[in-house]
N, C-alpha and C positions, 0 to 999 in steps of 0.2 A: 682643289681643282687643278693645281699644278702637278699633282701626282698623276692625274690622268694623262697629262701631256707626256709623261714618261712611260706609263704602264701600257697605254694603247699601242705604241710602236713596238714595245718589247713583246706584247702578246701576239701581234701580227707577225713579227719576225720568228717567234717560236712556232707558230702555226705553219708558216712557210717552210721552216726547217723540218718539221714533222712530215709535211706533205712531200718534201724532197726526199726524205729518208724512205718513205713508203714507195715512191716511184722508183727509187734506186733499187729497193728490194724486189720490186716487180721485174725490173729489167735484168737483174743479176740472177734470176732463176730461183728465188726463194720459194715460190708457189708453183713449181712445175709438176709436182707429183701429188695431186690431191687423191688419186685413186689408191696409191700405195698406203697412205695413212688410213684410208677407210678399210682396207683389207688387213692391215697390221693388227688392228684391234681384235680380229677374229682368231688369230693364232694363239694357242695356249703355250706360253713359254715358262710356266711355273715349274721349277725343278725342286724336288724335295732335298732338304739338307741332309 
């Protein structure tokens, strides 16, 4: 039971850190070009050796 007193705050802290990292990535522009990634798969870039 005493382990839960330690693990619950640690889990909450790690969850908040993950949320903060996700929000930081949104604000820093990591997801600004969704159309470019969708079109990039259509281009054939295989070059023979």
